[in-house]
SEKOLDO-81964 format. One record per residue (C-alpha): residue number from 1; residue in one letter; x, y, z. Coordinates in steps of 0.5 Angstrom, whole numbers, plus 500, padded with zeros to 3 digits. Layout:
residues N
[site NUM, "a", [X, Y, Z]]
...
//
This chain:
residues 355
[site 1, "m", [378, 699, 686]]
[site 2, "k", [375, 700, 679]]
[site 3, "k", [370, 695, 680]]
[site 4, "m", [367, 698, 687]]
[site 5, "l", [367, 705, 683]]
[site 6, "f", [363, 702, 678]]
[site 7, "a", [358, 699, 682]]
[site 8, "t", [358, 705, 686]]
[site 9, "t", [356, 709, 680]]
[site 10, "i", [351, 704, 678]]
[site 11, "l", [347, 705, 685]]
[site 12, "a", [348, 712, 684]]
[site 13, "s", [344, 712, 678]]
[site 14, "v", [339, 707, 680]]
[site 15, "a", [338, 712, 686]]
[site 16, "s", [337, 718, 682]]
[site 17, "y", [332, 715, 677]]
[site 18, "a", [328, 712, 683]]
[site 19, "a", [328, 719, 686]]
[site 20, "a", [324, 722, 680]]
[site 21, "d", [318, 718, 682]]
[site 22, "v", [315, 716, 675]]
[site 23, "s", [309, 711, 676]]
[site 24, "v", [305, 707, 671]]
[site 25, "s", [297, 706, 673]]
[site 26, "g", [291, 705, 668]]
[site 27, "d", [284, 703, 668]]
[site 28, "a", [280, 698, 664]]
[site 29, "r", [272, 696, 663]]
[site 30, "m", [268, 690, 660]]
[site 31, "g", [261, 690, 659]]
[site 32, "v", [255, 691, 655]]
[site 33, "t", [252, 697, 653]]
[site 34, "s", [245, 699, 650]]
[site 35, "y", [244, 706, 647]]
[site 36, "d", [236, 707, 645]]
[site 37, "g", [236, 700, 643]]
[site 38, "v", [243, 699, 640]]
[site 39, "t", [246, 694, 644]]
[site 40, "n", [253, 692, 644]]
[site 41, "f", [259, 689, 648]]
[site 42, "d", [264, 694, 650]]
[site 43, "n", [271, 694, 653]]
[site 44, "r", [277, 698, 653]]
[site 45, "i", [284, 699, 657]]
[site 46, "r", [288, 705, 658]]
[site 47, "v", [295, 706, 661]]
[site 48, "t", [297, 713, 664]]
[site 49, "f", [304, 715, 666]]
[site 50, "t", [305, 720, 672]]
[site 51, "g", [311, 723, 674]]
[site 52, "s", [313, 728, 680]]
[site 53, "g", [318, 731, 684]]
[site 54, "k", [320, 736, 689]]
[site 55, "t", [325, 742, 688]]
[site 56, "a", [330, 744, 694]]
[site 57, "g", [326, 750, 695]]
[site 58, "g", [320, 745, 697]]
[site 59, "l", [316, 747, 690]]
[site 60, "e", [312, 740, 688]]
[site 61, "f", [312, 739, 680]]
[site 62, "g", [309, 733, 676]]
[site 63, "g", [305, 731, 670]]
[site 64, "s", [301, 726, 667]]
[site 65, "f", [298, 723, 660]]
[site 66, "r", [295, 717, 657]]
[site 67, "a", [299, 712, 653]]
[site 68, "d", [294, 713, 647]]
[site 69, "n", [295, 721, 647]]
[site 70, "a", [303, 720, 648]]
[site 71, "v", [304, 724, 641]]
[site 72, "d", [299, 729, 643]]
[site 73, "a", [302, 730, 650]]
[site 74, "e", [309, 732, 647]]
[site 75, "a", [305, 737, 643]]
[site 76, "g", [302, 740, 649]]
[site 77, "n", [295, 738, 646]]
[site 78, "a", [294, 732, 651]]
[site 79, "g", [295, 731, 658]]
[site 80, "s", [297, 736, 664]]
[site 81, "v", [303, 739, 667]]
[site 82, "y", [303, 742, 674]]
[site 83, "i", [307, 746, 679]]
[site 84, "s", [305, 748, 686]]
[site 85, "g", [307, 751, 693]]
[site 86, "a", [305, 756, 698]]
[site 87, "f", [302, 760, 693]]
[site 88, "g", [297, 755, 690]]
[site 89, "k", [298, 750, 684]]
[site 90, "i", [298, 752, 677]]
[site 91, "e", [296, 747, 672]]
[site 92, "m", [297, 747, 664]]
[site 93, "g", [293, 742, 660]]
[site 94, "d", [288, 741, 654]]
[site 95, "g", [281, 741, 655]]
[site 96, "y", [280, 734, 656]]
[site 97, "d", [285, 733, 662]]
[site 98, "l", [284, 740, 665]]
[site 99, "g", [277, 743, 668]]
[site 100, "s", [275, 751, 668]]
[site 101, "g", [275, 755, 674]]
[site 102, "d", [268, 754, 675]]
[site 103, "s", [267, 747, 673]]
[site 104, "t", [273, 745, 678]]
[site 105, "a", [269, 749, 684]]
[site 106, "v", [262, 747, 682]]
[site 107, "g", [263, 740, 679]]
[site 108, "q", [257, 735, 676]]
[site 109, "l", [252, 731, 679]]
[site 110, "a", [253, 724, 681]]
[site 111, "s", [254, 719, 675]]
[site 112, "v", [250, 712, 674]]
[site 113, "g", [252, 706, 670]]
[site 114, "y", [259, 703, 668]]
[site 115, "e", [260, 707, 662]]
[site 116, "y", [256, 714, 665]]
[site 117, "l", [250, 713, 660]]
[site 118, "g", [251, 719, 656]]
[site 119, "s", [253, 723, 661]]
[site 120, "g", [246, 725, 663]]
[site 121, "n", [248, 727, 670]]
[site 122, "s", [252, 733, 667]]
[site 123, "i", [251, 740, 665]]
[site 124, "s", [256, 744, 660]]
[site 125, "y", [260, 750, 662]]
[site 126, "a", [262, 755, 657]]
[site 127, "a", [269, 756, 659]]
[site 128, "d", [270, 748, 658]]
[site 129, "g", [268, 749, 651]]
[site 130, "g", [260, 747, 652]]
[site 131, "v", [254, 752, 650]]
[site 132, "l", [247, 750, 650]]
[site 133, "g", [245, 743, 651]]
[site 134, "l", [249, 737, 653]]
[site 135, "n", [257, 738, 653]]
[site 136, "e", [258, 740, 646]]
[site 137, "d", [264, 744, 644]]
[site 138, "d", [261, 749, 639]]
[site 139, "t", [266, 755, 640]]
[site 140, "g", [273, 751, 641]]
[site 141, "a", [275, 755, 647]]
[site 142, "s", [277, 751, 653]]
[site 143, "a", [281, 751, 659]]
[site 144, "r", [288, 751, 658]]
[site 145, "v", [291, 753, 664]]
[site 146, "l", [288, 753, 671]]
[site 147, "y", [290, 756, 678]]
[site 148, "t", [287, 753, 685]]
[site 149, "y", [289, 755, 692]]
[site 150, "s", [286, 752, 698]]
[site 151, "a", [286, 755, 705]]
[site 152, "n", [281, 754, 711]]
[site 153, "g", [276, 750, 707]]
[site 154, "l", [276, 755, 702]]
[site 155, "t", [278, 754, 695]]
[site 156, "l", [279, 759, 689]]
[site 157, "a", [280, 756, 682]]
[site 158, "v", [281, 761, 676]]
[site 159, "s", [282, 758, 669]]
[site 160, "s", [284, 761, 662]]
[site 161, "g", [283, 758, 655]]
[site 162, "q", [289, 759, 650]]
[site 163, "l", [291, 766, 648]]
[site 164, "t", [290, 765, 641]]
[site 165, "d", [286, 760, 638]]
[site 166, "g", [283, 761, 632]]
[site 167, "g", [279, 767, 635]]
[site 168, "n", [276, 763, 641]]
[site 169, "s", [277, 765, 648]]
[site 170, "s", [275, 763, 655]]
[site 171, "y", [276, 764, 662]]
[site 172, "g", [272, 761, 668]]
[site 173, "v", [272, 763, 676]]
[site 174, "g", [270, 759, 682]]
[site 175, "v", [270, 759, 689]]
[site 176, "a", [268, 753, 694]]
[site 177, "y", [267, 753, 701]]
[site 178, "t", [267, 747, 706]]
[site 179, "t", [264, 747, 713]]
[site 180, "g", [263, 740, 716]]
[site 181, "g", [259, 736, 711]]
[site 182, "l", [257, 742, 707]]
[site 183, "t", [260, 744, 701]]
[site 184, "l", [257, 751, 697]]
[site 185, "a", [260, 753, 691]]
[site 186, "l", [259, 758, 686]]
[site 187, "g", [262, 760, 679]]
[site 188, "s", [262, 764, 673]]
[site 189, "g", [265, 763, 666]]
[site 190, "q", [265, 766, 659]]
[site 191, "a", [267, 763, 652]]
[site 192, "d", [267, 767, 645]]
[site 193, "g", [269, 764, 639]]
[site 194, "t", [267, 764, 631]]
[site 195, "f", [264, 759, 627]]
[site 196, "t", [265, 758, 619]]
[site 197, "d", [262, 754, 614]]
[site 198, "v", [257, 751, 619]]
[site 199, "p", [251, 747, 616]]
[site 200, "v", [244, 751, 617]]
[site 201, "e", [238, 747, 615]]
[site 202, "m", [233, 752, 613]]
[site 203, "t", [227, 747, 611]]
[site 204, "s", [227, 740, 610]]
[site 205, "t", [230, 740, 603]]
[site 206, "s", [235, 747, 604]]
[site 207, "t", [241, 747, 607]]
[site 208, "e", [246, 753, 607]]
[site 209, "l", [253, 754, 610]]
[site 210, "a", [253, 760, 615]]
[site 211, "s", [259, 764, 619]]
[site 212, "g", [259, 769, 625]]
[site 213, "a", [261, 769, 632]]
[site 214, "v", [258, 766, 638]]
[site 215, "s", [259, 769, 646]]
[site 216, "t", [257, 764, 651]]
[site 217, "t", [256, 766, 659]]
[site 218, "d", [254, 762, 665]]
[site 219, "t", [253, 762, 672]]
[site 220, "s", [253, 756, 676]]
[site 221, "a", [252, 754, 683]]
[site 222, "s", [252, 747, 687]]
[site 223, "a", [251, 745, 694]]
[site 224, "t", [253, 738, 697]]
[site 225, "y", [252, 735, 704]]
[site 226, "v", [255, 729, 706]]
[site 227, "m", [251, 725, 712]]
[site 228, "g", [255, 719, 714]]
[site 229, "a", [254, 714, 708]]
[site 230, "t", [250, 719, 704]]
[site 231, "t", [252, 724, 699]]
[site 232, "i", [246, 729, 697]]
[site 233, "k", [248, 734, 691]]
[site 234, "a", [244, 740, 688]]
[site 235, "i", [246, 744, 682]]
[site 236, "y", [244, 750, 678]]
[site 237, "q", [246, 754, 672]]
[site 238, "d", [244, 760, 668]]
[site 239, "k", [247, 760, 661]]
[site 240, "s", [246, 765, 655]]
[site 241, "m", [249, 765, 648]]
[site 242, "s", [249, 770, 643]]
[site 243, "v", [249, 769, 636]]
[site 244, "v", [251, 773, 630]]
[site 245, "g", [252, 770, 623]]
[site 246, "s", [250, 770, 616]]
[site 247, "s", [249, 765, 610]]
[site 248, "t", [248, 767, 603]]
[site 249, "n", [241, 769, 604]]
[site 250, "v", [240, 769, 611]]
[site 251, "d", [242, 773, 617]]
[site 252, "v", [242, 771, 624]]
[site 253, "d", [242, 776, 631]]
[site 254, "t", [239, 773, 637]]
[site 255, "t", [240, 771, 644]]
[site 256, "a", [238, 764, 647]]
[site 257, "t", [238, 762, 654]]
[site 258, "a", [238, 756, 658]]
[site 259, "t", [236, 754, 666]]
[site 260, "s", [239, 747, 668]]
[site 261, "m", [237, 745, 675]]
[site 262, "g", [238, 738, 678]]
[site 263, "m", [240, 733, 684]]
[site 264, "s", [243, 727, 686]]
[site 265, "v", [243, 722, 691]]
[site 266, "s", [249, 717, 693]]
[site 267, "h", [248, 712, 699]]
[site 268, "t", [253, 706, 701]]
[site 269, "m", [252, 700, 704]]
[site 270, "d", [258, 696, 706]]
[site 271, "a", [261, 694, 699]]
[site 272, "i", [254, 697, 695]]
[site 273, "t", [253, 704, 693]]
[site 274, "l", [246, 706, 690]]
[site 275, "t", [246, 712, 686]]
[site 276, "a", [240, 716, 683]]
[site 277, "y", [240, 723, 679]]
[site 278, "s", [235, 728, 676]]
[site 279, "l", [237, 734, 671]]
[site 280, "t", [232, 738, 667]]
[site 281, "t", [234, 744, 662]]
[site 282, "s", [229, 749, 660]]
[site 283, "i", [231, 753, 653]]
[site 284, "d", [229, 759, 651]]
[site 285, "s", [231, 762, 644]]
[site 286, "g", [227, 768, 644]]
[site 287, "d", [224, 771, 638]]
[site 288, "l", [227, 765, 634]]
[site 289, "t", [223, 760, 638]]
[site 290, "d", [217, 757, 636]]
[site 291, "g", [216, 753, 642]]
[site 292, "n", [221, 753, 648]]
[site 293, "p", [223, 745, 650]]
[site 294, "t", [225, 743, 656]]
[site 295, "v", [230, 737, 656]]
[site 296, "s", [230, 732, 662]]
[site 297, "r", [235, 727, 664]]
[site 298, "y", [235, 722, 670]]
[site 299, "g", [238, 715, 672]]
[site 300, "i", [239, 710, 677]]
[site 301, "g", [245, 705, 678]]
[site 302, "a", [248, 701, 683]]
[site 303, "a", [255, 699, 684]]
[site 304, "y", [258, 693, 688]]
[site 305, "a", [266, 693, 690]]
[site 306, "l", [269, 686, 688]]
[site 307, "g", [275, 689, 692]]
[site 308, "t", [283, 690, 689]]
[site 309, "g", [281, 695, 684]]
[site 310, "a", [275, 691, 681]]
[site 311, "t", [267, 694, 681]]
[site 312, "l", [261, 691, 678]]
[site 313, "s", [256, 697, 676]]
[site 314, "a", [250, 697, 672]]
[site 315, "g", [245, 703, 671]]
[site 316, "w", [239, 706, 667]]
[site 317, "a", [238, 713, 664]]
[site 318, "a", [233, 717, 660]]
[site 319, "v", [237, 722, 656]]
[site 320, "d", [233, 728, 652]]
[site 321, "t", [236, 732, 647]]
[site 322, "a", [233, 738, 643]]
[site 323, "t", [235, 739, 636]]
[site 324, "y", [234, 746, 633]]
[site 325, "t", [232, 747, 626]]
[site 326, "a", [230, 753, 622]]
[site 327, "a", [223, 753, 620]]
[site 328, "e", [221, 760, 617]]
[site 329, "v", [225, 765, 613]]
[site 330, "v", [222, 772, 611]]
[site 331, "g", [227, 777, 607]]
[site 332, "n", [234, 776, 610]]
[site 333, "s", [232, 774, 617]]
[site 334, "v", [230, 767, 620]]
[site 335, "v", [224, 769, 624]]
[site 336, "g", [221, 762, 626]]
[site 337, "a", [224, 756, 629]]
[site 338, "t", [223, 749, 632]]
[site 339, "y", [226, 744, 636]]
[site 340, "t", [225, 737, 636]]
[site 341, "t", [226, 733, 642]]
[site 342, "e", [228, 726, 643]]
[site 343, "t", [229, 721, 649]]
[site 344, "s", [234, 716, 649]]
[site 345, "n", [233, 710, 654]]
[site 346, "n", [240, 707, 656]]
[site 347, "f", [243, 702, 660]]
[site 348, "d", [249, 698, 661]]
[site 349, "i", [252, 693, 666]]
[site 350, "g", [260, 691, 667]]
[site 351, "i", [266, 691, 671]]
[site 352, "n", [271, 697, 672]]
[site 353, "f", [278, 695, 673]]
[site 354, "s", [283, 700, 676]]
[site 355, "f", [291, 698, 677]]
//
């Protein structure tokens, strides 16, 4: 009798553990990358832990984190946790694992290559911490909580940054509607923050440390159309950044703007997928600019599904970057500036694995 009771207890414990639905997955890659003439072997492997469950009342909950982020996940600085039901889904996480409301709805163009080739297909979102340029985190404000609700083809997404984050804050809102093969999306975001001890190059031989406040807002839209094996996506964004700051001898009070627009096309033929994208960003720094640059990014790529979680991918992309340099100072104000634009030619080839 005691043996039977002991066995029953063990079985109940195992069943209880299995009901927790904790799973392990991962991804890996190996290949060759080349960024602006620097070619290297590249490899990586990552393991992800995912847990999920359901209450007696029907609420679903769960979360996930990568093994290399385990310590940060425990402190709330990595991974994500959610609860969902008829009211929608509430998710909390860090800026890398959680998108803002507008970026969740509007998204990005299709990427190319085995290792994304500098993310030239991506626009930056203020509520993700991005400002002018390519996915830079100058304000420190990024989404920490995301609410989504979907019904009848309509999806609403709203996000907020951390309530107190060293003077930084952000919020984003987006909406997407799908009918047939067409999805239309619109979003808006804002990030406000402060900066201290940021090096500002006044001339080729003079650098000062500046401090101040920055506010970034953007409005984004996308249209995606799926026609059988072909997916076409167009994206547009207007961005404005206000900077008020000063250093020992220089004051800055200006507004800069940027307009991004682009398109990507992906087509699948059996196990082969071909992808191409083009994206341009025009920057206007108002009275601080001595010449407004336009940066372009475009790429092509191909992928071949080897089966059972393995894909052979290759791509090429040209990615422009614009570097801002202060050039002329009159009294205590910067009155002229220049941008230096450089193009990086990148390519890669390799195999991606998922397990």
